[in-house]
C-alpha atoms as an extended CHARMM CRD file, in Angstrom:
* protein
*
       190  EXT
         1         1  MET       CA            -15.8590000000       -7.8710000000      -10.8680000000  PROA      1               0.0000000000
         2         2  LEU       CA            -14.5180000000      -11.2270000000       -8.6490000000  PROA      2               0.0000000000
         3         3  PRO       CA            -17.5180000000      -11.7330000000       -6.6610000000  PROA      3               0.0000000000
         4         4  ASN       CA            -19.7200000000      -11.6950000000       -9.8480000000  PROA      4               0.0000000000
         5         5  ILE       CA            -17.2420000000      -15.0370000000      -10.8950000000  PROA      5               0.0000000000
         6         6  GLN       CA            -17.9480000000      -16.1550000000       -7.7710000000  PROA      6               0.0000000000
         7         7  THR       CA            -21.3150000000      -16.0660000000       -7.7870000000  PROA      7               0.0000000000
         8         8  PHE       CA            -21.6270000000      -17.8060000000      -10.9520000000  PROA      8               0.0000000000
         9         9  GLN       CA            -19.6930000000      -20.3780000000       -9.9340000000  PROA      9               0.0000000000
        10        10  GLY       CA            -21.5320000000      -21.4060000000       -7.3650000000  PROA      10              0.0000000000
        11        11  LEU       CA            -24.9190000000      -21.6270000000       -9.3550000000  PROA      11              0.0000000000
        12        12  PHE       CA            -22.7050000000      -23.5400000000      -12.5730000000  PROA      12              0.0000000000
        13        13  PRO       CA            -19.8760000000      -25.2980000000      -10.8140000000  PROA      13              0.0000000000
        14        14  GLU       CA            -19.1640000000      -27.4110000000      -13.3600000000  PROA      14              0.0000000000
        15        15  ILE       CA            -18.7830000000      -24.3880000000      -16.3310000000  PROA      15              0.0000000000
        16        16  GLN       CA            -14.8460000000      -23.7910000000      -15.4000000000  PROA      16              0.0000000000
        17        17  ILE       CA            -13.4050000000      -20.1660000000      -16.0230000000  PROA      17              0.0000000000
        18        18  LYS       CA             -9.8240000000      -19.3420000000      -16.8120000000  PROA      18              0.0000000000
        19        19  LEU       CA             -9.1740000000      -15.4860000000      -16.3770000000  PROA      19              0.0000000000
        20        20  GLN       CA             -6.6680000000      -13.8580000000      -18.4230000000  PROA      20              0.0000000000
        21        21  HSD       CA             -4.8480000000      -11.0030000000      -17.7660000000  PROA      21              0.0000000000
        22        22  GLY       CA             -3.3840000000       -7.8240000000      -20.2100000000  PROA      22              0.0000000000
        23        23  SER       CA             -3.3250000000       -4.8710000000      -21.7610000000  PROA      23              0.0000000000
        24        24  THR       CA             -6.7560000000       -3.1670000000      -23.7520000000  PROA      24              0.0000000000
        25        25  PRO       CA             -5.2590000000       -4.0960000000      -27.6350000000  PROA      25              0.0000000000
        26        26  GLN       CA             -4.3080000000       -7.3800000000      -25.2390000000  PROA      26              0.0000000000
        27        27  ILE       CA             -7.8060000000       -8.7730000000      -24.5330000000  PROA      27              0.0000000000
        28        28  LEU       CA             -8.8570000000       -7.2540000000      -28.3000000000  PROA      28              0.0000000000
        29        29  ASP       CA             -6.1410000000       -9.7690000000      -30.1600000000  PROA      29              0.0000000000
        30        30  LYS       CA             -6.8970000000      -12.8670000000      -28.4800000000  PROA      30              0.0000000000
        31        31  LEU       CA            -10.8030000000      -12.5960000000      -28.6030000000  PROA      31              0.0000000000
        32        32  VAL       CA            -10.3500000000      -11.8580000000      -32.5210000000  PROA      32              0.0000000000
        33        33  ASN       CA             -8.2470000000      -14.8830000000      -32.9990000000  PROA      33              0.0000000000
        34        34  GLY       CA            -10.2700000000      -16.3430000000      -31.1120000000  PROA      34              0.0000000000
        35        35  LEU       CA             -8.0620000000      -17.9430000000      -27.6070000000  PROA      35              0.0000000000
        36        36  ILE       CA            -11.1430000000      -16.2460000000      -25.4280000000  PROA      36              0.0000000000
        37        37  ASP       CA            -14.8190000000      -15.8900000000      -25.2950000000  PROA      37              0.0000000000
        38        38  ILE       CA            -15.7330000000      -12.8850000000      -23.7240000000  PROA      38              0.0000000000
        39        39  GLY       CA            -12.9190000000       -9.4250000000      -23.1660000000  PROA      39              0.0000000000
        40        40  ILE       CA            -13.4180000000       -6.8770000000      -20.1620000000  PROA      40              0.0000000000
        41        41  VAL       CA            -11.8430000000       -3.5780000000      -21.7610000000  PROA      41              0.0000000000
        42        42  HSD       CA            -11.5730000000        0.0070000000      -21.1370000000  PROA      42              0.0000000000
        43        43  LEU       CA            -13.8110000000        1.9260000000      -24.1590000000  PROA      43              0.0000000000
        44        44  PRO       CA            -13.8940000000        3.4280000000      -26.7580000000  PROA      44              0.0000000000
        45        45  ILE       CA            -12.8280000000        0.3820000000      -28.5400000000  PROA      45              0.0000000000
        46        46  ASP       CA            -12.3830000000        0.7790000000      -32.7840000000  PROA      46              0.0000000000
        47        47  GLU       CA            -13.1090000000       -2.7650000000      -33.8760000000  PROA      47              0.0000000000
        48        48  ASN       CA            -15.5330000000       -3.3860000000      -35.9570000000  PROA      48              0.0000000000
        49        49  GLN       CA            -15.3040000000       -7.8060000000      -35.5400000000  PROA      49              0.0000000000
        50        50  ILE       CA            -16.5110000000       -6.9110000000      -32.0640000000  PROA      50              0.0000000000
        51        51  LYS       CA            -19.3630000000       -6.3910000000      -29.9290000000  PROA      51              0.0000000000
        52        52  VAL       CA            -19.2510000000       -4.3880000000      -27.5390000000  PROA      52              0.0000000000
        53        53  THR       CA            -21.9420000000       -3.7300000000      -24.1970000000  PROA      53              0.0000000000
        54        54  ASP       CA            -21.5090000000       -1.5150000000      -21.8370000000  PROA      54              0.0000000000
        55        55  TYR       CA            -20.6210000000       -2.7250000000      -18.2340000000  PROA      55              0.0000000000
        56        56  LEU       CA            -19.2130000000       -0.5780000000      -15.2280000000  PROA      56              0.0000000000
        57        57  SER       CA            -18.4480000000        2.8260000000      -15.1670000000  PROA      57              0.0000000000
        58        58  ILE       CA            -14.9590000000        3.5090000000      -13.1500000000  PROA      58              0.0000000000
        59        59  SER       CA            -13.2660000000        6.7220000000      -11.7110000000  PROA      59              0.0000000000
        60        60  SER       CA             -9.5390000000        7.3560000000      -12.1770000000  PROA      60              0.0000000000
        61        61  THR       CA             -7.5850000000        9.2090000000       -9.1840000000  PROA      61              0.0000000000
        62        62  PHE       CA             -3.5450000000        9.8000000000       -8.9740000000  PROA      62              0.0000000000
        63        63  ILE       CA             -2.3800000000        8.4240000000       -5.3020000000  PROA      63              0.0000000000
        64        64  VAL       CA              0.4840000000        8.8910000000       -3.6050000000  PROA      64              0.0000000000
        65        65  GLY       CA              2.4910000000        7.3290000000       -0.6420000000  PROA      65              0.0000000000
        66        66  LYS       CA              3.3280000000        8.9410000000        2.3710000000  PROA      66              0.0000000000
        67        67  LYS       CA              6.2840000000       10.1450000000        0.9680000000  PROA      67              0.0000000000
        68        68  TYR       CA              4.4110000000       12.7780000000       -0.8120000000  PROA      68              0.0000000000
        69        69  HSD       CA              1.3320000000       13.3140000000        1.7220000000  PROA      69              0.0000000000
        70        70  GLU       CA              1.5550000000       17.1390000000        1.0430000000  PROA      70              0.0000000000
        71        71  LEU       CA             -0.2750000000       16.6070000000       -2.2840000000  PROA      71              0.0000000000
        72        72  ALA       CA             -3.7640000000       15.6700000000       -0.2980000000  PROA      72              0.0000000000
        73        73  LYS       CA             -3.3620000000       18.8200000000        2.0120000000  PROA      73              0.0000000000
        74        74  LYS       CA             -4.5950000000       21.4420000000       -0.7070000000  PROA      74              0.0000000000
        75        75  PRO       CA             -5.9240000000       21.5810000000       -4.3740000000  PROA      75              0.0000000000
        76        76  VAL       CA             -2.9970000000       20.4160000000       -6.7140000000  PROA      76              0.0000000000
        77        77  SER       CA             -3.0990000000       21.3360000000      -10.7110000000  PROA      77              0.0000000000
        78        78  LEU       CA             -1.9740000000       19.0860000000      -13.3780000000  PROA      78              0.0000000000
        79        79  GLU       CA              0.3870000000       21.5630000000      -14.0380000000  PROA      79              0.0000000000
        80        80  GLU       CA              1.9960000000       21.4140000000      -10.5180000000  PROA      80              0.0000000000
        81        81  MET       CA              1.5640000000       17.4380000000      -10.5810000000  PROA      81              0.0000000000
        82        82  LEU       CA              4.6040000000       17.3230000000      -13.6560000000  PROA      82              0.0000000000
        83        83  LYS       CA              7.2160000000       18.6670000000      -11.1480000000  PROA      83              0.0000000000
        84        84  TYR       CA              6.9440000000       15.2030000000       -9.3340000000  PROA      84              0.0000000000
        85        85  PRO       CA              7.3280000000       11.4310000000      -10.6720000000  PROA      85              0.0000000000
        86        86  ILE       CA              4.4840000000       10.1470000000      -12.4980000000  PROA      86              0.0000000000
        87        87  ILE       CA              3.8600000000        6.6640000000      -12.1070000000  PROA      87              0.0000000000
        88        88  SER       CA              1.6430000000        5.1590000000      -15.1540000000  PROA      88              0.0000000000
        89        89  PHE       CA              0.8140000000        1.9400000000      -17.5290000000  PROA      89              0.0000000000
        90        90  SER       CA              2.9310000000        1.8270000000      -20.5560000000  PROA      90              0.0000000000
        91        91  GLU       CA              2.4400000000        3.9390000000      -23.6720000000  PROA      91              0.0000000000
        92        92  THR       CA              0.2930000000        1.4880000000      -25.2740000000  PROA      92              0.0000000000
        93        93  SER       CA             -2.2780000000        0.6980000000      -22.7770000000  PROA      93              0.0000000000
        94        94  SER       CA             -5.8430000000        2.0370000000      -22.3310000000  PROA      94              0.0000000000
        95        95  SER       CA             -4.9700000000        4.1890000000      -19.0590000000  PROA      95              0.0000000000
        96        96  ARG       CA             -2.2190000000        5.3500000000      -20.4890000000  PROA      96              0.0000000000
        97        97  ARG       CA             -4.0600000000        7.3600000000      -23.1000000000  PROA      97              0.0000000000
        98        98  PHE       CA             -6.6180000000        8.4930000000      -21.0260000000  PROA      98              0.0000000000
        99        99  LEU       CA             -3.6200000000        9.8580000000      -18.4400000000  PROA      99              0.0000000000
       100       100  ASN       CA             -1.9430000000       11.5160000000      -22.0610000000  PROA      100             0.0000000000
       101       101  GLN       CA             -5.9300000000       13.0460000000      -23.1150000000  PROA      101             0.0000000000
       102       102  ILE       CA             -6.3250000000       14.4600000000      -19.4900000000  PROA      102             0.0000000000
       103       103  PHE       CA             -2.8020000000       16.5230000000      -19.3440000000  PROA      103             0.0000000000
       104       104  SER       CA             -2.8650000000       17.5650000000      -23.5730000000  PROA      104             0.0000000000
       105       105  ARG       CA             -6.8390000000       19.4030000000      -22.7160000000  PROA      105             0.0000000000
       106       106  LYS       CA             -4.6750000000       21.5510000000      -20.4240000000  PROA      106             0.0000000000
       107       107  GLY       CA             -1.7670000000       22.0340000000      -23.2090000000  PROA      107             0.0000000000
       108       108  LEU       CA              0.2290000000       19.9260000000      -21.3520000000  PROA      108             0.0000000000
       109       109  GLU       CA              2.3850000000       16.4650000000      -21.9690000000  PROA      109             0.0000000000
       110       110  VAL       CA              3.3680000000       14.2140000000      -19.4740000000  PROA      110             0.0000000000
       111       111  LYS       CA              6.4220000000       11.4900000000      -19.4390000000  PROA      111             0.0000000000
       112       112  PRO       CA              5.6880000000        9.1920000000      -16.9500000000  PROA      112             0.0000000000
       113       113  ASP       CA              9.0530000000        8.7180000000      -15.2970000000  PROA      113             0.0000000000
       114       114  ILE       CA              7.9520000000        4.7340000000      -14.5030000000  PROA      114             0.0000000000
       115       115  GLU       CA              6.1720000000        2.3800000000      -16.2590000000  PROA      115             0.0000000000
       116       116  VAL       CA              4.6010000000       -0.4670000000      -15.3770000000  PROA      116             0.0000000000
       117       117  GLY       CA              3.3830000000       -3.7260000000      -16.6150000000  PROA      117             0.0000000000
       118       118  SER       CA              0.6360000000       -4.4610000000      -13.5910000000  PROA      118             0.0000000000
       119       119  VAL       CA             -2.0430000000       -2.2620000000      -11.4720000000  PROA      119             0.0000000000
       120       120  GLU       CA             -0.3790000000       -4.3390000000       -8.2390000000  PROA      120             0.0000000000
       121       121  LEU       CA              3.3960000000       -2.9760000000       -9.0010000000  PROA      121             0.0000000000
       122       122  LEU       CA              1.8850000000        0.6950000000       -9.5540000000  PROA      122             0.0000000000
       123       123  ILE       CA             -0.1200000000        0.5120000000       -6.1470000000  PROA      123             0.0000000000
       124       124  GLU       CA              3.0180000000       -1.3100000000       -4.7460000000  PROA      124             0.0000000000
       125       125  CYS       CA              5.1300000000        1.8900000000       -6.4140000000  PROA      125             0.0000000000
       126       126  ALA       CA              3.2290000000        4.4830000000       -5.0600000000  PROA      126             0.0000000000
       127       127  LYS       CA              2.8950000000        3.1460000000       -2.0110000000  PROA      127             0.0000000000
       128       128  ILE       CA              6.1490000000        3.2870000000       -1.2620000000  PROA      128             0.0000000000
       129       129  GLY       CA              6.5470000000        6.5190000000       -2.6440000000  PROA      129             0.0000000000
       130       130  MET       CA              7.5920000000        6.3680000000       -6.2430000000  PROA      130             0.0000000000
       131       131  GLY       CA              5.9210000000        9.1010000000       -7.0710000000  PROA      131             0.0000000000
       132       132  ILE       CA              2.6340000000        9.8310000000       -8.2370000000  PROA      132             0.0000000000
       133       133  ALA       CA              0.4420000000        7.0040000000       -9.5940000000  PROA      133             0.0000000000
       134       134  PHE       CA             -2.8630000000        7.3400000000      -12.3470000000  PROA      134             0.0000000000
       135       135  VAL       CA             -5.0330000000        4.0030000000      -10.8420000000  PROA      135             0.0000000000
       136       136  THR       CA             -8.9180000000        3.2670000000      -11.2430000000  PROA      136             0.0000000000
       137       137  LYS       CA            -10.4500000000        4.2070000000       -7.6590000000  PROA      137             0.0000000000
       138       138  GLU       CA            -12.3260000000        1.5890000000       -6.7980000000  PROA      138             0.0000000000
       139       139  LEU       CA             -9.0870000000       -0.5830000000       -7.2290000000  PROA      139             0.0000000000
       140       140  VAL       CA             -7.4610000000        1.2830000000       -3.5560000000  PROA      140             0.0000000000
       141       141  LEU       CA             -9.9760000000        2.0610000000       -1.6570000000  PROA      141             0.0000000000
       142       142  LYS       CA             -8.9560000000       -0.2470000000        1.3490000000  PROA      142             0.0000000000
       143       143  GLU       CA             -5.4930000000        1.1400000000        1.3180000000  PROA      143             0.0000000000
       144       144  LEU       CA             -7.2500000000        4.5500000000        0.7430000000  PROA      144             0.0000000000
       145       145  SER       CA             -9.7850000000        3.7940000000        3.6500000000  PROA      145             0.0000000000
       146       146  GLU       CA             -6.5250000000        2.3990000000        5.5890000000  PROA      146             0.0000000000
       147       147  GLY       CA             -3.9990000000        5.3230000000        5.2660000000  PROA      147             0.0000000000
       148       148  GLU       CA             -1.5460000000        3.4770000000        3.0520000000  PROA      148             0.0000000000
       149       149  LEU       CA             -2.6720000000        5.3390000000       -0.4230000000  PROA      149             0.0000000000
       150       150  ILE       CA             -3.8290000000        9.0170000000        0.0240000000  PROA      150             0.0000000000
       151       151  GLU       CA             -5.2440000000       10.7570000000       -3.1340000000  PROA      151             0.0000000000
       152       152  VAL       CA             -4.0390000000       13.5390000000       -4.2280000000  PROA      152             0.0000000000
       153       153  CYS       CA             -6.3500000000       17.1350000000       -4.0550000000  PROA      153             0.0000000000
       154       154  LEU       CA             -6.7780000000       17.6730000000       -7.7030000000  PROA      154             0.0000000000
       155       155  ASN       CA             -7.7420000000       21.0630000000       -9.2260000000  PROA      155             0.0000000000
       156       156  GLU       CA             -9.8640000000       19.5210000000      -11.3990000000  PROA      156             0.0000000000
       157       157  GLN       CA            -12.8850000000       16.8580000000      -11.6160000000  PROA      157             0.0000000000
       158       158  ILE       CA            -11.8740000000       13.4070000000      -13.9970000000  PROA      158             0.0000000000
       159       159  GLU       CA            -14.3290000000       11.9370000000      -16.2240000000  PROA      159             0.0000000000
       160       160  ASN       CA            -15.2240000000        8.7430000000      -15.0130000000  PROA      160             0.0000000000
       161       161  ARG       CA            -14.6290000000        5.4230000000      -17.6070000000  PROA      161             0.0000000000
       162       162  LYS       CA            -16.7940000000        3.1050000000      -19.2280000000  PROA      162             0.0000000000
       163       163  ILE       CA            -15.7930000000       -0.7650000000      -19.3000000000  PROA      163             0.0000000000
       164       164  GLY       CA            -17.3160000000       -2.9310000000      -21.7080000000  PROA      164             0.0000000000
       165       165  LEU       CA            -17.8340000000       -6.4090000000      -22.0150000000  PROA      165             0.0000000000
       166       166  ILE       CA            -16.1010000000       -7.4550000000      -25.7050000000  PROA      166             0.0000000000
       167       167  THR       CA            -17.4750000000      -10.4450000000      -27.5090000000  PROA      167             0.0000000000
       168       168  ARG       CA            -16.9650000000      -11.6390000000      -31.6680000000  PROA      168             0.0000000000
       169       169  ASN       CA            -19.2550000000       -9.9030000000      -33.9360000000  PROA      169             0.0000000000
       170       170  GLU       CA            -19.6130000000      -12.9950000000      -36.3630000000  PROA      170             0.0000000000
       171       171  ILE       CA            -19.2170000000      -16.0870000000      -33.6440000000  PROA      171             0.0000000000
       172       172  PRO       CA            -22.0000000000      -16.7870000000      -31.2650000000  PROA      172             0.0000000000
       173       173  LEU       CA            -20.5550000000      -17.9410000000      -27.3530000000  PROA      173             0.0000000000
       174       174  SER       CA            -20.8740000000      -21.2700000000      -26.3680000000  PROA      174             0.0000000000
       175       175  VAL       CA            -24.0560000000      -21.8040000000      -24.1470000000  PROA      175             0.0000000000
       176       176  ALA       CA            -21.0870000000      -21.8750000000      -20.9430000000  PROA      176             0.0000000000
       177       177  ALA       CA            -19.4510000000      -18.6840000000      -22.1030000000  PROA      177             0.0000000000
       178       178  ASN       CA            -23.4630000000      -17.3150000000      -22.9830000000  PROA      178             0.0000000000
       179       179  ASN       CA            -24.2980000000      -17.6870000000      -19.3480000000  PROA      179             0.0000000000
       180       180  PHE       CA            -20.9430000000      -16.6300000000      -17.9960000000  PROA      180             0.0000000000
       181       181  PHE       CA            -22.0370000000      -13.2580000000      -19.9990000000  PROA      181             0.0000000000
       182       182  ASN       CA            -25.5020000000      -12.9390000000      -18.7540000000  PROA      182             0.0000000000
       183       183  HSD       CA            -24.1270000000      -13.2070000000      -15.0220000000  PROA      183             0.0000000000
       184       184  LEU       CA            -21.8960000000      -10.5730000000      -15.9980000000  PROA      184             0.0000000000
       185       185  VAL       CA            -24.4080000000       -8.2120000000      -17.5110000000  PROA      185             0.0000000000
       186       186  GLU       CA            -27.2070000000       -8.8850000000      -14.6400000000  PROA      186             0.0000000000
       187       187  THR       CA            -25.1550000000       -8.1050000000      -12.0670000000  PROA      187             0.0000000000
       188       188  SER       CA            -23.0860000000       -5.2880000000      -12.9500000000  PROA      188             0.0000000000
       189       189  HSD       CA            -23.5400000000       -1.5990000000      -11.4300000000  PROA      189             0.0000000000
       190       190  TYR       CA            -23.6510000000        0.4480000000      -14.5050000000  PROA      190             0.0000000000
């Protein structure tokens, strides 16, 4: 998303953009309470005060550091992965709910050994060999290509997830926020 922000700032240098990070529930809360104009969240969400616009499709994967390199050599089942430490976001995050769904479809329950609050920490924990991390693949392409991280060879496909832009239903965006929203939609790779 950062290149889209950079091109927007090139087009509209007078408009200030303030980025805030948070879980999907935190972003929804900020939007509903008028603290932010636009949110970018994992879908689906169930909130009637919110207008959702499809934005991106992302893929999720399991990654490890060199310590667990054997998990990349042959296909591994979800059941086998439970024998290793799992690193994930906290229970309230949409990524964690998605992870839980992946395992529950196979009749399995995942109980992460390590819960983190940021994607950077999740990636670092995997790099240093603390376990298997569940991440958005697009966020670790560089580390995967450089061999810092290794993708687990899972014996099944994980469906893509959708990312949406959210705004308040009843309250129109300011001219500046509307320009930014339109720029994001126009430059999305959905």
